[in-house]
TORTOR-355095 format. One line per 2 residues: number of its first residue (from 0); for each residue y, x, z of N, C-alpha, C. Coordinates in pm, whole numbers. Layout:
<pts>
NUM) Y:X:Z:Y:X:Z:Y:X:Z; ...
</pts>
This chain:
<pts>
0) -1957:-1369:-1800:-1924:-1227:-1813:-1853:-1202:-1945; -1745:-1124:-1940:-1667:-1096:-2060:-1718:-969:-2128
2) -1756:-982:-2256:-1809:-870:-2331:-1706:-805:-2423; -1582:-859:-2426:-1480:-805:-2515:-1416:-679:-2460
4) -1419:-665:-2330:-1352:-553:-2267:-1448:-436:-2244; -1399:-317:-2272:-1471:-194:-2236:-1392:-133:-2120
6) -1442:-154:-2002:-1364:-127:-1881:-1388:14:-1828; -1279:82:-1799:-1282:209:-1726:-1223:182:-1589
8) -1306:197:-1486:-1264:175:-1348:-1253:311:-1279; -1134:342:-1227:-1107:469:-1163:-1084:449:-1013
10) -1140:537:-932:-1119:527:-788:-1120:666:-724; -1048:676:-612:-1050:799:-533:-1088:771:-388
12) -1141:654:-360:-1186:622:-225:-1328:675:-208; -1350:769:-117:-1484:826:-100:-1588:719:-70
14) -1700:725:-143:-1810:633:-119:-1791:494:-176; -1689:475:-260:-1660:340:-309:-1723:308:-444
16) -1786:406:-507:-1830:385:-645:-1926:267:-659; -2026:258:-572:-2127:152:-586:-2065:15:-566
18) -1981:1:-465:-1922:-130:-436:-1824:-173:-544; -1741:-80:-591:-1646:-117:-695:-1719:-147:-826
20) -1824:-71:-855:-1902:-97:-976:-1967:-234:-970; -2018:-272:-854:-2082:-403:-839:-1982:-515:-865
22) -1860:-499:-815:-1757:-600:-840:-1728:-609:-989; -1707:-494:-1053:-1675:-494:-1196:-1788:-553:-1280
24) -1913:-526:-1243:-2026:-574:-1321:-2044:-725:-1312; -1988:-785:-1210:-1994:-931:-1201:-1909:-997:-1309
26) -1816:-922:-1366:-1721:-982:-1460:-1720:-917:-1597; -1766:-792:-1607:-1760:-720:-1733:-1895:-655:-1763
28) -1922:-640:-1891:-2047:-576:-1934:-2032:-424:-1929; -2119:-360:-1855:-2133:-215:-1853:-2000:-140:-1829
30) -1929:-167:-1721:-1807:-91:-1693:-1838:53:-1656; -1750:144:-1696:-1764:285:-1660:-1682:309:-1533
32) -1745:369:-1432:-1678:397:-1305:-1671:548:-1286; -1550:599:-1265:-1529:742:-1245:-1458:764:-1113
34) -1515:852:-1030:-1456:885:-900:-1396:1024:-907; -1276:1038:-849:-1218:1170:-830:-1176:1186:-684
36) -1222:1292:-621:-1183:1324:-485:-1040:1375:-488; -948:1292:-441:-807:1322:-457:-771:1457:-394
38) -700:1539:-469:-661:1670:-422:-757:1780:-459; -874:1746:-514:-975:1847:-546:-948:1901:-687
40) -870:2008:-694:-831:2063:-824:-950:2121:-900; -1055:2161:-830:-1169:2222:-898:-1249:2120:-979
42) -1248:1993:-937:-1323:1890:-1009:-1237:1812:-1108; -1107:1829:-1100:-1019:1748:-1185:-1041:1768:-1334
44) -1058:1891:-1384:-1083:1906:-1528:-1206:1830:-1577; -1313:1831:-1497:-1434:1758:-1535:-1409:1608:-1538
46) -1333:1558:-1440:-1303:1415:-1437:-1217:1376:-1557; -1119:1457:-1589:-1036:1428:-1706:-1119:1430:-1834
48) -1217:1521:-1840:-1307:1525:-1956:-1392:1399:-1964; -1436:1349:-1848:-1512:1224:-1846:-1429:1108:-1898
50) -1302:1104:-1857:-1213:997:-1905:-1198:1006:-2056; -1178:1128:-2106:-1161:1145:-2251:-1286:1101:-2327
52) -1402:1123:-2268:-1528:1091:-2336:-1566:944:-2325; -1495:868:-2244:-1529:727:-2222:-1464:639:-2327
54) -1541:548:-2381:-1490:452:-2479:-1441:329:-2401; -1311:315:-2388:-1256:204:-2310:-1138:141:-2382
56) -1111:17:-2348:-990:-49:-2397:-912:-118:-2284; -962:-102:-2161:-897:-161:-2044:-920:-68:-1926
58) -813:-36:-1853:-824:49:-1734:-793:-33:-1610; -880:-22:-1511:-855:-80:-1379:-859:35:-1279
60) -750:55:-1208:-735:166:-1115:-737:111:-973; -833:159:-892:-849:112:-754:-825:228:-659
62) -708:233:-597:-673:342:-505:-714:476:-570; -657:502:-684:-698:612:-769:-589:718:-774
64) -630:846:-767:-533:954:-765:-510:1023:-897; -586:989:-1000:-564:1050:-1131:-438:991:-1194
66) -343:1076:-1229:-222:1030:-1294:-251:1016:-1444; -241:895:-1493:-275:869:-1633:-160:910:-1724
68) -194:975:-1833:-97:1023:-1930:-76:919:-2041; 32:934:-2119:58:835:-2225:-59:812:-2319
70) -133:918:-2355:-244:897:-2448:-358:820:-2384; -374:829:-2250:-474:745:-2183:-433:598:-2193
72) -306:572:-2168:-257:434:-2168:-259:375:-2309; -234:457:-2410:-236:407:-2547:-375:358:-2588
74) -477:421:-2535:-614:378:-2566:-650:248:-2496; -580:216:-2389:-606:94:-2313:-530:-22:-2379
76) -582:-68:-2492:-511:-170:-2570:-503:-304:-2498; -588:-327:-2399:-582:-449:-2319:-507:-427:-2187
78) -447:-308:-2173:-365:-283:-2056:-431:-193:-1952; -350:-152:-1857:-396:-69:-1745:-332:-124:-1618
80) -414:-158:-1522:-366:-223:-1400:-408:-141:-1279; -321:-133:-1181:-348:-53:-1062:-345:-139:-937
82) -440:-114:-847:-441:-176:-714:-398:-69:-617; -275:-81:-571:-209:21:-489:-224:-15:-341
84) -264:80:-256:-297:47:-117:-178:44:-22; -65:-5:-71:55:-20:11:140:-131:-49
86) 235:-182:27:328:-280:-29:428:-211:-121; 508:-285:-196:608:-223:-284:707:-135:-208
88) 715:-152:-77:806:-70:3:758:74:17; 637:104:-30:590:243:-26:509:272:-151
90) 577:321:-254:507:371:-370:449:507:-340; 354:552:-421:289:680:-393:189:665:-280
92) 102:764:-266:-6:751:-168:20:831:-41; 86:948:-53:103:1033:64:181:961:174
94) 121:951:290:187:890:404:180:740:412; 117:676:314:127:530:307:60:461:426
96) -58:510:469:-128:442:579:-71:478:715; -16:599:727:32:639:859:173:592:888
98) 251:562:785:392:528:811:410:410:907; 339:298:891:361:187:985:307:211:1125
100) 241:327:1146:192:365:1279:285:466:1344; 328:568:1266:404:678:1326:551:680:1287
102) 591:599:1191:731:592:1150:774:446:1142; 761:375:1253:783:231:1255:929:192:1239
104) 1020:287:1246:1160:257:1217:1180:228:1068; 1092:284:987:1101:260:843:1034:130:804
106) 912:109:852:844:-20:830:734:-37:932; 711:-162:972:603:-194:1065:498:-282:998
108) 508:-298:867:412:-379:794:339:-292:692; 229:-345:644:153:-281:538:118:-387:435
110) 41:-350:333:7:-449:232:-59:-386:111; -62:-463:4:-127:-425:-121:-39:-468:-238
112) -35:-386:-343:43:-418:-462:-44:-403:-586; -40:-502:-673:-109:-495:-801:-1:-488:-910
114) -11:-387:-995:95:-368:-1094:40:-306:-1222; 117:-321:-1328:84:-256:-1454:115:-108:-1443
116) 29:-26:-1502:50:118:-1501:137:156:-1620; 241:234:-1592:319:292:-1701:320:443:-1684
118) 411:511:-1748:408:657:-1750:464:720:-1623; 516:639:-1531:565:690:-1404:473:642:-1291
120) 474:716:-1178:385:682:-1067:436:558:-995; 350:456:-982:384:333:-910:522:284:-950
122) 531:246:-1076:660:212:-1133:655:85:-1216; 539:49:-1269:528:-62:-1362:553:-198:-1299
124) 563:-302:-1382:587:-439:-1333:483:-480:-1229; 529:-548:-1126:442:-591:-1016:391:-732:-1043
126) 259:-750:-1028:196:-879:-1053:163:-954:-924; 120:-882:-822:80:-943:-695:124:-850:-582
128) 165:-909:-470:201:-829:-353:164:-906:-227; 98:-837:-135:63:-895:-6:118:-805:104
130) 154:-866:217:204:-791:332:144:-846:460; 127:-758:558:83:-801:690:145:-708:794
132) 175:-763:911:237:-688:1017:133:-601:1088; 165:-475:1106:75:-381:1172:101:-384:1323
134) 2:-424:1405:23:-426:1550:57:-287:1602; 139:-282:1706:179:-154:1764:59:-77:1818
136) -50:-147:1847:-169:-82:1902:-258:-22:1794; -229:-44:1667:-316:2:1560:-312:155:1545
138) -428:211:1508:-436:351:1470:-422:360:1318; -406:482:1269:-402:502:1125:-535:460:1062
140) -644:488:1131:-776:447:1083:-784:295:1068; -727:221:1162:-725:75:1152:-654:31:1024
142) -538:92:999:-460:55:879:-538:90:753; -598:209:753:-676:252:637:-791:157:608
144) -868:122:711:-985:37:690:-947:-101:640; -841:-159:698:-800:-290:648:-746:-279:506
146) -672:-172:479:-614:-155:347:-722:-145:240; -825:-65:266:-934:-51:169:-1003:-186:147
148) -1025:-261:255:-1086:-393:241:-999:-488:161; -868:-486:188:-777:-572:112:-777:-536:-35
150) -781:-407:-64:-781:-364:-204:-910:-403:-274; -1022:-398:-204:-1149:-444:-264:-1142:-593:-296
152) -1088:-670:-203:-1071:-814:-229:-981:-837:-350; -876:-758:-360:-785:-772:-474:-851:-727:-603
154) -941:-628:-595:-1015:-586:-714:-1096:-701:-770; -1159:-778:-682:-1234:-896:-726:-1142:-995:-795
156) -1026:-1019:-739:-930:-1112:-800:-887:-1063:-938; -853:-935:-947:-808:-879:-1074:-917:-889:-1180
158) -1039:-852:-1146:-1149:-858:-1243:-1174:-1001:-1289; -1176:-1093:-1194:-1202:-1233:-1229:-1094:-1290:-1319
160) -968:-1261:-1287:-858:-1316:-1366:-858:-1258:-1508; -877:-1128:-1520:-875:-1067:-1653:-994:-1114:-1736
162) -1112:-1122:-1674:-1233:-1162:-1747:-1227:-1306:-1794; -1143:-1387:-1732:-1136:-1529:-1767:-1058:-1555:-1895
164) -994:-1453:-1949:-911:-1471:-2069:-935:-1354:-2164; -867:-1358:-2278:-887:-1253:-2378:-760:-1174:-2405
166) -669:-1172:-2307:-541:-1104:-2326:-524:-985:-2232; -631:-942:-2169:-624:-826:-2081:-532:-849:-1964
168) -454:-747:-1930:-365:-757:-1814:-249:-854:-1837; -230:-898:-1960:-124:-997:-1988:-156:-1133:-1928
170) -276:-1149:-1874:-308:-1272:-1802:-219:-1284:-1678; -166:-1171:-1631:-73:-1170:-1518:70:-1174:-1570
172) 160:-1226:-1486:302:-1226:-1516:376:-1151:-1406; 476:-1071:-1441:553:-1001:-1338:616:-1100:-1240
174) 618:-1062:-1113:680:-1144:-1010:809:-1076:-965; 886:-1145:-882:1015:-1095:-838:999:-998:-722
176) 944:-882:-751:925:-776:-653:968:-644:-718; 1023:-555:-636:1069:-426:-686:1015:-313:-599
178) 985:-200:-661:944:-81:-588:1063:-24:-511; 1036:24:-390:1141:89:-312:1183:217:-384
180) 1312:243:-399:1356:358:-480:1335:493:-413; 1326:499:-279:1318:629:-212:1196:645:-122
182) 1143:538:-64:1029:549:27:901:553:-55; 867:673:-100:758:684:-195:662:797:-156
184) 649:895:-242:555:1006:-222:611:1097:-113; 561:1087:10:622:1153:124:589:1302:128
186) 689:1390:130:660:1534:140:592:1567:273; 507:1669:270:433:1705:391:528:1745:504
188) 641:1808:471:736:1846:575:789:1724:650; 814:1616:578:862:1494:643:753:1433:730
190) 629:1436:682:520:1382:761:502:1461:889; 518:1592:881:508:1674:1002:614:1632:1104
192) 734:1601:1057:839:1557:1149:803:1425:1214; 739:1333:1139:693:1207:1199:602:1236:1318
194) 503:1320:1295:402:1346:1399:458:1430:1513; 557:1513:1485:614:1599:1589:684:1519:1698
196) 714:1393:1671:779:1311:1773:682:1270:1884; 554:1291:1862:452:1252:1959:407:1374:2039
198) 370:1349:2164:318:1457:2248:191:1515:2186; 164:1640:2216:50:1708:2153:-83:1643:2184
200) -92:1571:2298:-218:1506:2335:-220:1358:2297; -121:1312:2223:-119:1172:2181:-232:1148:2081
202) -301:1034:2090:-414:1008:1998:-378:1020:1851; -256:983:1815:-221:986:1673:-220:1129:1619
204) -202:1228:1708:-204:1367:1665:-346:1415:1637; -444:1339:1685:-584:1379:1669:-649:1316:1546
206) -585:1215:1490:-645:1149:1374:-637:1239:1251; -736:1224:1164:-737:1301:1040:-775:1206:926
208) -684:1116:895:-712:1018:791:-672:1074:656; -762:1064:561:-745:1114:425:-605:1082:372
210) -530:1184:337:-396:1175:279:-289:1132:377; -324:1109:503:-226:1049:592:-216:1119:726
212) -225:1249:721:-197:1332:836:-144:1463:779; -42:1522:842:15:1644:783:-84:1759:772
214) -196:1752:845:-299:1855:832:-425:1798:765; -406:1694:686:-522:1634:620:-492:1601:475
216) -394:1666:416:-364:1636:276:-363:1764:192; -435:1864:240:-449:1988:165:-577:1978:83
218) -588:2058:-21:-710:2056:-102:-832:2086:-14; -951:2050:-60:-1072:2060:23:-1078:2190:100
220) -1119:2185:228:-1172:2069:301:-1067:1982:364; -944:1985:318:-836:1898:362:-783:1932:500
222) -868:1948:600:-822:1964:737:-793:2112:763; -669:2153:747:-638:2296:752:-628:2350:896
224) -649:2264:994:-649:2313:1132:-788:2315:1192; -890:2292:1113:-1028:2295:1162:-1096:2425:1119
226) -1195:2473:1197:-1265:2595:1159:-1336:2579:1025; -1349:2685:953:-1419:2681:823:-1568:2658:847
</pts>
């Protein structure tokens, strides 16, 4: 176990705190884990205050929605690394899981990207990238569940690699991968057009996957077509 790092682990995957903390504790002493429910503006100030109050020198971001500011990154003297739940062909989170299901003309594959965090969203040097073909029979839920599992596996890899050395995220080297310049943070209007191509009774119109349905990316309770 590496005692040199003071780790701040950030996540926005509901219910992931215990599992991500267990992974981090296998490699680092007393990591701080902070969860933010993505899109919940009422809790965001408290979460930002928690980050400010945490003594850290290394940030590990696991499917995390908090946008880190320059002063956060400056405190991370051993680096800040993000595990992004899509391949480099889709930066940003909005629409990432549903695109290979409902917009297969753009891409039919999914994957995971590990990269250094800089001051722009999903922009830093890429260290690891995985891809897999999404079967035509898959639902958005299928893509989401595999993606979360792949990211957890990658979290273990990231923690193990960093803990094995004393150079933080510099233990990784950038690889020959580039972020897609336009297929990124998908506007809700575009996502609605994706879904409008399907009949009203099509199963994909009934799914409500977090951040990946045009009626499931609004602030809590997210599903703006369900009764209060």
